[in-house]
MITORKOL-24399 format. One record per atom (N, C-alpha, C, CB): x, y, z; residue in one letter; residue number from 1. Coordinates in Angstrom, 3 decimals, padded with zeros to 6 digits. Glycine has a CB too. Layout:
<pts>
[pt [X,Y,Z],'A',NUM];
...
</pts>
This chain:
<pts>
[pt [-054.497,012.742,049.043],'X',1];
[pt [-054.646,012.681,050.479],'X',1];
[pt [-053.388,012.076,051.099],'X',1];
[pt [-055.895,011.866,050.862],'X',1];
[pt [-052.859,012.742,052.087],'X',2];
[pt [-051.692,012.249,052.803],'X',2];
[pt [-052.125,011.400,053.994],'X',2];
[pt [-050.807,013.417,053.267],'X',2];
[pt [-051.556,010.220,054.068],'X',3];
[pt [-051.809,009.321,055.189],'X',3];
[pt [-050.623,009.431,056.142],'X',3];
[pt [-052.023,007.837,054.706],'X',3];
[pt [-050.918,009.607,057.423],'X',4];
[pt [-049.869,009.721,058.436],'X',4];
[pt [-050.135,008.666,059.506],'X',4];
[pt [-049.824,011.167,059.060],'X',4];
[pt [-049.086,007.931,059.878],'X',5];
[pt [-049.182,006.878,060.889],'X',5];
[pt [-048.565,007.356,062.196],'X',5];
[pt [-048.487,005.585,060.404],'X',5];
[pt [-049.154,006.892,063.308],'X',6];
[pt [-048.672,007.258,064.649],'X',6];
[pt [-048.571,006.007,065.516],'X',6];
[pt [-049.614,008.306,065.315],'X',6];
[pt [-047.593,006.021,066.393],'X',7];
[pt [-047.448,004.986,067.425],'X',7];
[pt [-047.401,005.697,068.765],'X',7];
[pt [-046.156,004.098,067.199],'X',7];
[pt [-048.409,005.442,069.604],'X',8];
[pt [-048.525,006.108,070.914],'X',8];
[pt [-048.434,007.626,070.777],'X',8];
[pt [-047.429,005.605,071.871],'X',8];
[pt [-049.178,008.179,069.837],'X',9];
[pt [-049.263,009.623,069.561],'X',9];
[pt [-047.970,010.243,069.038],'X',9];
[pt [-049.669,010.341,070.805],'X',9];
[pt [-047.009,009.419,068.627],'X',10];
[pt [-045.772,009.942,068.018],'X',10];
[pt [-045.771,009.524,066.554],'X',10];
[pt [-044.474,009.410,068.765],'X',10];
[pt [-045.535,010.486,065.680],'X',11];
[pt [-045.550,010.212,064.243],'X',11];
[pt [-044.467,009.207,063.882],'X',11];
[pt [-045.360,011.511,063.439],'X',11];
[pt [-044.808,008.288,062.988],'X',12];
[pt [-043.853,007.293,062.503],'X',12];
[pt [-043.244,007.812,061.207],'X',12];
[pt [-044.538,005.896,062.287],'X',12];
[pt [-041.929,007.906,061.174],'X',13];
[pt [-041.210,008.312,059.968],'X',13];
[pt [-040.565,007.056,059.374],'X',13];
[pt [-040.128,009.427,060.283],'X',13];
[pt [-040.754,006.860,058.093],'X',14];
[pt [-040.288,005.652,057.429],'X',14];
[pt [-038.974,005.915,056.708],'X',14];
[pt [-041.343,005.136,056.446],'X',14];
[pt [-038.039,004.971,056.862],'X',15];
[pt [-036.764,005.016,056.140],'X',15];
[pt [-036.571,003.649,055.488],'X',15];
[pt [-035.551,005.377,057.103],'X',15];
[pt [-035.681,003.544,054.514],'X',16];
[pt [-035.443,002.227,053.893],'X',16];
[pt [-034.954,001.173,054.904],'X',16];
[pt [-034.414,002.365,052.764],'X',16];
[pt [-034.300,001.609,055.987],'X',17];
[pt [-033.781,000.676,056.992],'X',17];
[pt [-034.807,000.366,058.082],'X',17];
[pt [-032.520,001.244,057.626],'X',17];
[pt [-035.951,001.015,058.045],'X',18];
[pt [-036.949,000.879,059.105],'X',18];
[pt [-037.582,-000.508,059.126],'X',18];
[pt [-038.030,001.930,058.939],'X',18];
[pt [-037.859,-001.002,060.336],'X',19];
[pt [-038.571,-002.268,060.486],'X',19];
[pt [-040.067,-002.090,060.266],'X',19];
[pt [-038.314,-002.861,061.868],'X',19];
[pt [-040.527,-000.849,060.286],'X',20];
[pt [-041.942,-000.543,060.109],'X',20];
[pt [-042.130,000.096,058.736],'X',20];
[pt [-042.465,000.397,061.243],'X',20];
[pt [-043.067,-000.469,057.967],'X',21];
[pt [-043.315,000.027,056.613],'X',21];
[pt [-044.805,000.264,056.424],'X',21];
[pt [-042.782,-000.966,055.551],'X',21];
[pt [-045.127,001.211,055.593],'X',22];
[pt [-046.522,001.468,055.228],'X',22];
[pt [-046.711,001.054,053.777],'X',22];
[pt [-046.908,002.977,055.441],'X',22];
[pt [-047.871,000.480,053.508],'X',23];
[pt [-048.148,000.009,052.149],'X',23];
[pt [-049.570,000.392,051.773],'X',23];
[pt [-047.942,-001.530,052.033],'X',23];
[pt [-049.723,000.821,050.531],'X',24];
[pt [-051.050,001.164,050.017],'X',24];
[pt [-051.348,000.307,048.797],'X',24];
[pt [-051.141,002.677,049.663],'X',24];
[pt [-052.530,-000.315,048.809],'X',25];
[pt [-053.017,-001.080,047.661],'X',25];
[pt [-054.414,-000.545,047.367],'X',25];
[pt [-053.027,-002.655,047.941],'X',25];
[pt [-054.531,000.172,046.257],'X',26];
[pt [-055.777,000.860,045.899],'X',26];
[pt [-056.177,001.797,047.046],'X',26];
[pt [-056.924,-000.172,045.594],'X',26];
[pt [-057.324,001.537,047.646],'X',27];
[pt [-057.779,002.395,048.750],'X',27];
[pt [-057.530,001.762,050.117],'X',27];
[pt [-059.264,002.701,048.595],'X',27];
[pt [-056.739,000.693,050.153],'X',28];
[pt [-056.413,000.006,051.411],'X',28];
[pt [-055.018,000.404,051.863],'X',28];
[pt [-056.511,-001.537,051.248],'X',28];
[pt [-054.879,000.644,053.153],'X',29];
[pt [-053.603,001.036,053.730],'X',29];
[pt [-053.208,000.021,054.792],'X',29];
[pt [-053.675,002.463,054.329],'X',29];
[pt [-051.950,-000.369,054.782],'X',30];
[pt [-051.439,-001.350,055.738],'X',30];
[pt [-050.200,-000.799,056.422],'X',30];
[pt [-051.119,-002.692,055.039],'X',30];
[pt [-050.032,-001.207,057.661],'X',31];
[pt [-048.804,-000.926,058.395],'X',31];
[pt [-048.166,-002.272,058.671],'X',31];
[pt [-049.072,-000.113,059.731],'X',31];
[pt [-046.941,-002.459,058.216],'X',32];
[pt [-046.245,-003.735,058.343],'X',32];
[pt [-045.077,-003.590,059.312],'X',32];
[pt [-045.749,-004.232,056.963],'X',32];
[pt [-044.996,-004.474,060.281],'X',33];
[pt [-043.922,-004.453,061.272],'X',33];
[pt [-043.115,-005.736,061.135],'X',33];
[pt [-044.487,-004.299,062.723],'X',33];
[pt [-041.825,-005.599,060.901],'X',34];
[pt [-040.922,-006.747,060.812],'X',34];
[pt [-040.200,-006.919,062.141],'X',34];
[pt [-039.901,-006.569,059.650],'X',34];
[pt [-039.892,-008.146,062.490],'X',35];
[pt [-039.126,-008.450,063.706],'X',35];
[pt [-039.681,-007.704,064.919],'X',35];
[pt [-037.646,-008.092,063.507],'X',35];
[pt [-040.899,-008.025,065.285],'X',36];
[pt [-041.597,-007.351,066.381],'X',36];
[pt [-040.752,-007.375,067.654],'X',36];
[pt [-042.965,-008.012,066.636],'X',36];
[pt [-040.719,-006.247,068.338],'X',37];
[pt [-040.030,-006.116,069.621],'X',37];
[pt [-041.053,-005.747,070.688],'X',37];
[pt [-038.892,-005.048,069.548],'X',37];
[pt [-040.695,-005.963,071.939],'X',38];
[pt [-041.604,-005.677,073.042],'X',38];
[pt [-042.052,-004.216,073.035],'X',38];
[pt [-040.937,-006.013,074.372],'X',38];
[pt [-041.147,-003.305,072.679],'X',39];
[pt [-041.469,-001.862,072.669],'X',39];
[pt [-042.409,-001.464,071.532],'X',39];
[pt [-040.191,-001.049,072.563],'X',39];
[pt [-042.701,-002.380,070.613],'X',40];
[pt [-043.617,-002.071,069.517],'X',40];
[pt [-045.074,-002.058,069.966],'X',40];
[pt [-043.440,-003.072,068.397],'X',40];
[pt [-045.348,-002.573,071.153],'X',41];
[pt [-046.745,-002.605,071.582],'X',41];
[pt [-047.255,-001.200,071.863],'X',41];
[pt [-046.906,-003.485,072.827],'X',41];
[pt [-048.546,-001.056,071.763],'X',42];
[pt [-049.158,000.235,072.028],'X',42];
[pt [-050.237,000.560,071.007],'X',42];
[pt [-048.103,001.324,072.034],'X',42];
[pt [-050.605,001.823,070.963],'X',43];
[pt [-051.673,002.311,070.094],'X',43];
[pt [-051.110,002.756,068.750],'X',43];
[pt [-052.427,003.470,070.764],'X',43];
[pt [-051.652,002.219,067.661],'X',44];
[pt [-051.286,002.621,066.306],'X',44];
[pt [-052.485,003.325,065.684],'X',44];
[pt [-050.841,001.389,065.442],'X',44];
[pt [-052.210,004.461,065.056],'X',45];
[pt [-053.269,005.241,064.418],'X',45];
[pt [-052.877,005.587,062.990],'X',45];
[pt [-053.561,006.524,065.219],'X',45];
[pt [-053.885,005.631,062.123],'X',46];
[pt [-053.719,006.113,060.771],'X',46];
[pt [-054.646,007.316,060.631],'X',46];
[pt [-054.032,004.991,059.702],'X',46];
[pt [-054.079,008.441,060.259],'X',47];
[pt [-054.877,009.664,060.087],'X',47];
[pt [-054.738,010.150,058.652],'X',47];
[pt [-054.432,010.776,061.089],'X',47];
[pt [-055.893,010.533,058.087],'X',48];
[pt [-055.939,011.031,056.721],'X',48];
[pt [-057.036,012.083,056.660],'X',48];
[pt [-056.192,009.873,055.688],'X',48];
[pt [-056.652,013.348,056.584],'X',49];
[pt [-057.587,014.468,056.617],'X',49];
[pt [-058.507,014.322,057.830],'X',49];
[pt [-058.415,014.539,055.301],'X',49];
[pt [-059.802,014.141,057.633],'X',50];
[pt [-060.712,014.050,058.775],'X',50];
[pt [-061.045,012.589,059.128],'X',50];
[pt [-062.002,014.822,058.476],'X',50];
[pt [-060.311,011.627,058.562],'X',51];
[pt [-060.528,010.205,058.836],'X',51];
[pt [-059.429,009.719,059.776],'X',51];
[pt [-060.543,009.366,057.511],'X',51];
[pt [-059.837,008.924,060.757],'X',52];
[pt [-058.869,008.394,061.709],'X',52];
[pt [-059.312,006.987,062.118],'X',52];
[pt [-058.733,009.329,062.958],'X',52];
[pt [-058.361,006.054,062.143],'X',53];
[pt [-058.638,004.705,062.623],'X',53];
[pt [-057.461,004.259,063.475],'X',53];
[pt [-058.887,003.713,061.439],'X',53];
[pt [-057.717,003.323,064.376],'X',54];
[pt [-056.642,002.917,065.281],'X',54];
[pt [-056.814,001.468,065.722],'X',54];
[pt [-056.599,003.837,066.504],'X',54];
[pt [-055.748,000.931,066.270],'X',55];
[pt [-055.780,-000.399,066.880],'X',55];
[pt [-054.721,-000.439,067.966],'X',55];
[pt [-055.545,-001.530,065.818],'X',55];
[pt [-054.857,-001.385,068.868],'X',56];
[pt [-053.881,-001.549,069.943],'X',56];
[pt [-053.164,-002.870,069.732],'X',56];
[pt [-054.562,-001.497,071.351],'X',56];
[pt [-051.830,-002.821,069.771],'X',57];
[pt [-051.011,-004.013,069.590],'X',57];
[pt [-050.438,-004.421,070.938],'X',57];
[pt [-049.876,-003.766,068.554],'X',57];
[pt [-050.618,-005.687,071.286],'X',58];
[pt [-050.024,-006.241,072.502],'X',58];
[pt [-048.971,-007.258,072.102],'X',58];
[pt [-051.106,-006.890,073.421],'X',58];
[pt [-047.780,-007.147,072.669],'X',59];
[pt [-046.688,-008.069,072.387],'X',59];
[pt [-046.438,-008.880,073.659],'X',59];
[pt [-045.387,-007.303,071.921],'X',59];
[pt [-046.531,-010.189,073.523],'X',60];
[pt [-046.299,-011.069,074.663],'X',60];
[pt [-044.931,-011.729,074.506],'X',60];
[pt [-047.425,-012.142,074.785],'X',60];
[pt [-044.173,-011.715,075.593],'X',61];
[pt [-042.877,-012.374,075.576],'X',61];
[pt [-043.074,-013.878,075.668],'X',61];
[pt [-041.984,-011.868,076.727],'X',61];
[pt [-042.330,-014.613,074.844],'X',62];
[pt [-042.399,-016.065,074.874],'X',62];
[pt [-041.435,-016.600,075.925],'X',62];
[pt [-042.079,-016.660,073.486],'X',62];
[pt [-041.859,-017.618,076.620],'X',63];
[pt [-040.984,-018.256,077.594],'X',63];
[pt [-039.987,-019.135,076.852],'X',63];
[pt [-041.803,-019.089,078.626],'X',63];
[pt [-038.757,-019.145,077.330],'X',64];
[pt [-037.721,-019.975,076.736],'X',64];
[pt [-037.640,-021.282,077.513],'X',64];
[pt [-036.350,-019.243,076.729],'X',64];
[pt [-037.689,-022.384,076.794],'X',65];
[pt [-037.595,-023.694,077.418],'X',65];
[pt [-036.436,-024.446,076.780],'X',65];
[pt [-038.930,-024.488,077.275],'X',65];
[pt [-035.513,-024.913,077.614],'X',66];
[pt [-034.391,-025.706,077.124],'X',66];
[pt [-034.781,-027.174,077.164],'X',66];
[pt [-033.105,-025.448,077.965],'X',66];
[pt [-034.493,-027.895,076.110],'X',67];
[pt [-034.815,-029.315,076.047],'X',67];
[pt [-033.819,-030.157,076.837],'X',67];
[pt [-034.852,-029.778,074.603],'X',67];
[pt [-032.646,-029.623,077.065],'X',68];
[pt [-031.609,-030.335,077.798],'X',68];
[pt [-030.878,-029.319,078.670],'X',68];
[pt [-030.620,-031.075,076.824],'X',68];
[pt [-030.266,-029.790,079.743],'X',69];
[pt [-029.512,-028.888,080.608],'X',69];
[pt [-028.268,-028.392,079.880],'X',69];
[pt [-029.125,-029.591,081.929],'X',69];
[pt [-027.949,-027.142,080.078],'X',70];
[pt [-026.734,-026.589,079.494],'X',70];
[pt [-025.533,-027.077,080.295],'X',70];
[pt [-026.784,-025.035,079.461],'X',70];
[pt [-024.449,-027.341,079.616],'X',71];
[pt [-023.230,-027.766,080.305],'X',71];
[pt [-022.026,-027.207,079.562],'X',71];
[pt [-023.148,-029.320,080.403],'X',71];
[pt [-020.928,-027.071,080.289],'X',72];
[pt [-019.693,-026.581,079.691],'X',72];
[pt [-019.034,-027.690,078.887],'X',72];
[pt [-018.733,-026.052,080.771],'X',72];
[pt [-018.431,-027.314,077.785],'X',73];
[pt [-017.684,-028.253,076.965],'X',73];
[pt [-016.256,-027.759,076.841],'X',73];
[pt [-018.334,-028.425,075.570],'X',73];
[pt [-015.302,-028.667,076.997],'X',74];
[pt [-013.897,-028.333,076.776],'X',74];
[pt [-013.501,-028.909,075.434],'X',74];
[pt [-012.980,-028.880,077.924],'X',74];
[pt [-013.043,-028.055,074.544],'X',75];
[pt [-012.673,-028.479,073.198],'X',75];
[pt [-011.222,-028.105,072.971],'X',75];
[pt [-013.597,-027.833,072.117],'X',75];
[pt [-010.434,-029.093,072.531],'X',76];
[pt [-009.028,-028.851,072.268],'X',76];
[pt [-008.867,-028.469,070.801],'X',76];
[pt [-008.169,-030.097,072.621],'X',76];
[pt [-008.182,-027.378,070.582],'X',77];
[pt [-007.956,-026.897,069.227],'X',77];
[pt [-006.919,-027.779,068.541],'X',77];
[pt [-007.499,-025.418,069.235],'X',77];
[pt [-007.168,-028.121,067.291],'X',78];
[pt [-006.251,-028.972,066.550],'X',78];
[pt [-005.438,-028.118,065.590],'X',78];
[pt [-007.015,-030.080,065.789],'X',78];
[pt [-004.134,-028.377,065.577],'X',79];
[pt [-003.253,-027.643,064.669],'X',79];
[pt [-003.042,-028.516,063.436],'X',79];
[pt [-001.878,-027.276,065.359],'X',79];
[pt [-003.320,-027.947,062.274],'X',80];
[pt [-003.158,-028.672,061.010],'X',80];
[pt [-002.018,-028.023,060.249],'X',80];
[pt [-004.483,-028.667,060.160],'X',80];
[pt [-001.098,-028.839,059.825],'X',81];
[pt [000.020,-028.283,059.075],'X',81];
[pt [-000.453,-027.821,057.709],'X',81];
[pt [001.151,-029.314,058.933],'X',81];
[pt [000.248,-026.862,057.146],'X',82];
[pt [-000.112,-026.311,055.843],'X',82];
[pt [-000.090,-027.392,054.768],'X',82];
[pt [000.838,-025.171,055.464],'X',82];
[pt [000.876,-028.306,054.845],'X',83];
[pt [001.004,-029.356,053.866],'X',83];
[pt [-000.221,-030.280,053.879],'X',83];
[pt [002.274,-030.150,054.121],'X',83];
[pt [-000.659,-030.706,055.038],'X',84];
[pt [-001.815,-031.591,055.141],'X',84];
[pt [-003.085,-030.854,054.724],'X',84];
[pt [-001.956,-032.135,056.577],'X',84];
[pt [-003.178,-029.594,055.051],'X',85];
[pt [-004.379,-028.806,054.697],'X',85];
[pt [-004.513,-028.714,053.177],'X',85];
[pt [-004.310,-027.373,055.322],'X',85];
[pt [-003.406,-028.418,052.489],'X',86];
[pt [-003.437,-028.316,051.022],'X',86];
[pt [-003.733,-029.664,050.384],'X',86];
[pt [-002.104,-027.770,050.491],'X',86];
[pt [-003.209,-030.734,050.977],'X',87];
[pt [-003.462,-032.064,050.442],'X',87];
[pt [-004.956,-032.398,050.512],'X',87];
[pt [-002.640,-033.116,051.209],'X',87];
[pt [-005.595,-032.042,051.636],'X',88];
[pt [-007.018,-032.315,051.784],'X',88];
[pt [-007.848,-031.517,050.778],'X',88];
[pt [-007.469,-031.997,053.206],'X',88];
[pt [-007.409,-030.335,050.446],'X',89];
[pt [-008.153,-029.514,049.495],'X',89];
[pt [-008.084,-030.082,048.073],'X',89];
[pt [-007.617,-028.087,049.510],'X',89];
[pt [-006.973,-030.743,047.749],'X',90];
[pt [-006.799,-031.305,046.394],'X',90];
[pt [-007.669,-032.533,046.239],'X',90];
[pt [-005.312,-031.664,046.119],'X',90];
[pt [-007.756,-033.361,047.270],'X',91];
[pt [-008.520,-034.613,047.180],'X',91];
[pt [-009.961,-034.408,047.189],'X',91];
[pt [-008.179,-035.514,048.267],'X',91];
</pts>
């Protein structure tokens, strides 16, 4: 029996680089999503011959909270001579 997965009525094609993977353990089938994105939400279906099951995934965006105010920093680049750099590596 061939199992086919769909997201919002569009067939999901799996590649080694895909964030979405299908897994079968005995008679259990799983759809695994790595690094969930907002566009991943929607209706997921698994179809196998005359059997069909589905679920709806909702992705909520998390609010970003800064613990401290952001501020600009001025950093002066330091020039290290080759001789001093090699000396530090030996010690």
